[in-house]
N, C-alpha and C positions, 0 to 999 in steps of 0.2 A: 532610133534612139541608141546612142553608143555608150551610155553610162546610166547606172541605176543607183539610187541613193537610199540608204537606210539610216534612220535617226533613232537612237536610243536616248530619249530624254528621261533621265533618272532623278530620283529624289536627292541623291548625293552627287553623282557624276553622270555626265552625258558623253556620248560618243557618236561619231559620224563615220560612215563607211561608203565607199564607192565600188560598185561591181561593174566590170566591163562586159561587153557583149561576148567575149571569149571565155567568160566564166571566172576571170580573176577578180578577187575582192581585196581592197586595201583600205586601211584606216587613214583618216585625215589626222594629221598631227598639228598640235597647237603649240605656239611658242610660249615658253616660260623661262624664268631666270635660270632654272636648273637644266634647261635644254628642252627639246621637243617632247610633247606628251600626247598620248593617244586618247586621253580623257580630258574633259572640260568640266571643271567643278560647277555645279548648278547653283551658283550663288551670285548675289548682287552686293555691291558696296557703294554707298552714297557718301561722298566726302564734301562737307559744306564749304571747304576751302577751294574746291574745284567747281567753278560755276560757268555755265554758258549764258551769255547775255539774253538769249531768247527763251531757253527752256529751263533755266535755273540750275540747281545742283545736278551735276552729271552722274549718271549711273555707270559703274564699271562692272563687268561680268567675268565669270570664269577665273582663270589664273591671274588676270590683271586685277580683279576684285580682291583676291587674297593678298596680292603683293601690296596694294594700296592700303588694305586694312592693317597689315603688319607695319607699314611705314607711317601710318597716320599719327600725327602729333596731337591732334585734338579730337573732339567727338565726331563720330560718323555713325552710319547705320548699315549693319550687315544683315542681309536677308537671305535665308536658305530654306531648303526642304519645302519649296512651294508646291511640289507635286502632291504632297500629302494633304493639301487643303482642297484639292479639286472636287472631291465628292460632297463636301460639306459647306454650310453657310458660315463656318467659323471665321473665315476671312473672305469677305466680299471686296473690301478695299481697305487701304491704310494710307495715312498721311505721312509723307516723308519730307521733312524740311519744307513745310507749308504747301506742298503739292500733293494732291490726292491721286493714288494709283489703284486701279482695280487689280484683282488677282491676275486676270488675263493680260493686262498691260505689263505687269511685273514679269510674268513668264515670257512674254514676247520680247522683253529686254534681254533676257538670257539667250533666247533663240537668235535674236539679232546679233548678239555677241558671237555666237557660234558662226553665223554667216560671215561676219566681218573678219573673223580670224581663221577661216578655213580655206583661204586661198581662192581658187576659181572653182572649187567643187560645187558650189551652189550659185555660181554666177555673180553678177554685180549685186551687192547687198541691198541696193535700192530697187531691184527688179522683183517681179513676181515669179516664183518657181513652182512648178507643178510636178506631181507624180511621185512624191516620196512615199515610202513605206515607213510608218512610224510605230514604234513599239508601244504596247499598253500592257499592264499587268492583267492576269486572269481575274484577280480581285483587287480593286483599288484599296489602298490603306484608308481606313475610316469609312468605307462604304458599307452600309448595313442593308440596303435594299436595291432592287434593280433600278429604281429611280435614281438612287445615288450614283450607280455605275454610269447611267446615261448622262447624268449631270456632269460627271467627270469628263466623259468623252466630249460632250458639247463644249465645255469650257476649254479643254485642251485644243480642240479644233479651232475655236475662236482665237485662242492665243497664237496658234501657228499662223492663222490668217492675218493677224495684226503684224506679224513678222514677215509677211510676204510669201507664205508657204500655203498653197491652196491645192485642192483636189488630192488630199492625202488618203492613203489606205492605212487603217490601223490593223496591226497584227499582234497576236499574243507574244510577249517577250520570250517565253520558253520555246515557242515555235521558231523564233529567230535563232535562238541558240541551237536548235535542232538542225537548221539549215547550215549553220557553221560547222557543226560536228559532221554532217553528211558530206561536206565538201572534201573531207580527207579520207573517205571510204572508197574501197573498190569492190565492196560486197554489200548485200542487204542485211539490215538488222532491225529488230524491234527495240527501240531505245526509250528509256525513261529520262526525261530532261528535268533537272532541278535548277531553277534560276533564283538565286538569293540576292535581292537588292537591298537598298537601305530601308525601304518601307514595306515591301511585300516579298513573299516567297511563293513562287509559281512553278507548277509542274505540268508536264504533258507526256503522254505516251504516243509515239509517232513511229511509223515505218519509214526508214531511210535507206538510201543506197541507190545504185544505178538502176536496178530492176524496178524499185518503187517509183522512181522518177519517170521511167518509160511507160508505165501502165496508167493511163489517164482514168481508168475506171476504178482503180484501187482507192480505198479509203485510207489515206495516209495518217491523218490525225485521229487517233482513236478516242482521245478524251483529254480534258484539261481540268485542273483544280488549282486553287490558290488560297492563301490566307494572309491577312493583313499584319504580318509580323516578320521581322528580319533583323538586320543589323542594328537599327535604331532602338528596337525593343530590347535587344540584348544589352546595348549600352545603357539603356534606362534602368535595367536591373542592377548594374554596377553602381549607377548614380544613387539609386534608392538605398543600397546596402552600405556604401562607403562614403559618398559625398554628402547626401542630405542630412544624415545625423550630425555632421560637422557644421551644418548651416542652420541648425536649430530644430530640425524635425524631431518630434518626440519630447521637446522641452515645454515649459509652461511660463506664463507671465501672470501678473496680478491685475485683476480688473480695477479700473479707475473707480467704478461705481460702488462695489461692495468688498473689495479686497480679496475676492475668491480667486483661486488659481485656475487658470483656463489653459487648455492645450493650444499651442500654436497651430493654426488650421492647416490641415493636410493638403488643401487645394494649392497652396503655394508651391509645394514640392512636386505636384503633378506637372507644373510648368517647368520646374528645374529638371525633372527626369526626361522630359522631351525638350532638349536643349534649344531647339528652334522656336519653342514657345516662350523662352525666357524673356524676350522683349515685351511680352504682354504684361509683365510685372512692372514696367517702367511708367505706368500711369501715375499721375500726381497723387491720386487717392490711395493707390496701393502702397506707394513708397511712404506716405504719411502714416498709414496703418502699421507698416512694419517698424517704422521708427518709434511709434507709440508703444508697440509691444516690446521693443528693445529697451526702452526707458523703464519698463515695469518688469524686466526680466532679472532674476537673481544673478545670472551670468550673461551679460550682454554680448560677449565676444562672438558667439555663433551667429546671432542675428546681424551683428555688424558685418560679419563676413558675407552673409546673404545680401545685404544692402550693397556692399562693394561689388559683388558679382553682377548684380542687376544694373547698378548705376554706371559701371564701367563697361557694360555690354560684353562680358567675358564668356558668353555662351559658347562661341566657336572654340576658344582656347580650352575651355573645360572639355568640350567634345573631343578635341584632339588628344587630350591627356587620357580620357576614358577609352577612346577607340584604340589608342596606342597600347594601353594595358591589355585590352581584349586580344589584339593581334599577337602580342608577346605571349599570352597564355596559350596560344595555339602551338607554340614552340617550347615553352617552359612550364614547369609545374608550379612555380611561384615567382611573382614579380612584385615590384613596388609601384603603387599608383601615386605619383607626385604631381601636385598642383599647388603652386605657391605664388601668391600675389597679395602681399600684405594688405589687409589683415587675414586673408585666406591662407591657411597653412595646413596642407594635407599631404602627408607622406606616410602611407600605410601599406602593409603587405597584403596581397590578394593571391589566393591559391586557386589553381584550376578546379580543385574539388569544391571550393566555395562557389566559384562562378557557375559550375554545372548544377549545383544545388539551387542557386538563384534562378536559373533559366529552366528548371525541370518542368514547370508547367507549360512553358513555351515549346519545349521539345515534344511534349505530349500532343500539342496542337499540330505540330509538323507531322508526327507519326499518324495522327488521325487523317490528315489531308492526303497522305500517300495511300493509306488504307482505303479511303473513299475512292480515289482514282482507280485503284486496282479493282475494287468491287463494282464500280459503275461501268467499267469497260469489260468486265468478265475475264480479265487477264490475271493469270497466276504469276507470282513472283518468279517462279522457275522458268516461265516463258519469256522473260525479259532478257535480251541478249547483253545489253550494256546499260549502264547508268552514267549519264554525263552531267556533272555538277559544275555550275559556273556562278560567279559572284563571290564577293569577299567572305561572306558568312559561310560559304561551303567549305572553308578551310578550318572552321572550328571543329576540333576533334569530336565533340559530343554530337555534332550534326552529322559528320561523316559516319559515326558509329551507327546511327539510325539506318543508313543504307547498307553498311557492312552486315548488320544483323539480318536484314531482309534479303539481300541479294548476293552477299559474299564480296570480299575485298577484290577478288580477281576480276569482277565485272565493273568496278568503278573506274571512271575516266574523268579527267579534269584538265583545265588549261585556259589561258586567256580570260582570267576571272572577271575582268572589268570591261572587256571589249567584244566578247564573242557574240553577244546579242546584236550589236550594231552591224558586225560583219555579216551575220546571217540574215538580218533584215535587208541588207543590200542585195544579197543573193535571192531572197524572196521577191524583191522588187524586179529583178531581172526576169524571174519566172512569170510574174503577173503582168509586167509591162513590156516584156521583150517581144 
């Protein structure tokens, strides 16, 4: 075997890497309008104007899905964050333009898209490919029990099989990041890896370096920990504080029956804060309910904005505006969150201090996760040589501060935030399959 494949299938982005027998690892690049990209957005778009005579409405994935979504002149269906549904029964199947798809079939469409657009890295897209190492989080988002974890793995394995990928080995994503970090070392270290994805934050303590590789009897992975929160949860806190109040959260309407004032139900805004759940509000019954509330509301503008957001399927556009605000707050102390699509009109200042106050509880969960990892492995913070952080959320100053406080800024390392896991999984594949 002269090449070894690592696949990082992510909640938001996916990446694919190939390691050669000589130890070199390189990322597969995907074509986009802006030029080649090392990441493949984990999304699908169904455009009813683009039909296949046999299979019906075509599904487009990755960068092509986003390009078609932005160009669409009529209604379409954008589906994203499918990985977050793997442990639960919240999404078993869904109907898209008169055709029913299981969750596994939807994920397989994304993986097939990766295969179709990755050149010859995975051979002919119609063929069966074996031997990949595929990343998995230490704790799947929304997994509450070991049974949930197993369900997620079983469903992910079935999805890959539907896409023609069999005989896979699952590896923890932070272990993949550790192998990437190790590839640049000429000495041994005990390193703490922090991998921050869209849906999960995962950590591991691992011994890396040439000496650790040469000693087959050494225990390299000392421990792992994870928690089901990361970038999407941080985004949700911004939505709760800034967006939802402008969509009617906290307002009231008058009951048809007795004229009493009733609070607009909060469950609507749970869907809004998790933007990939926004499409669940598009049912006929829910839309009728919101319209009835709007008609009995003293100021109907906010609920009209909510209806527009849902009916026009603007969840992804809202997500981009919120995520862009979060990214800017990593560089600036104060920015404006702007999202305008009449009648939605939001243009409000957000400060880094506000953001850090909103995510304070989430930061505590991250601190607790790191503390558990150190306690369970019996490793003191002073014994950790380096801390390697990867993933977009690792750039949030309040997140970095957690590690600076425990380990010191001089021990922190970062880089290749969106692709180090895939590169490391390919190197792990070379070790396991070579």
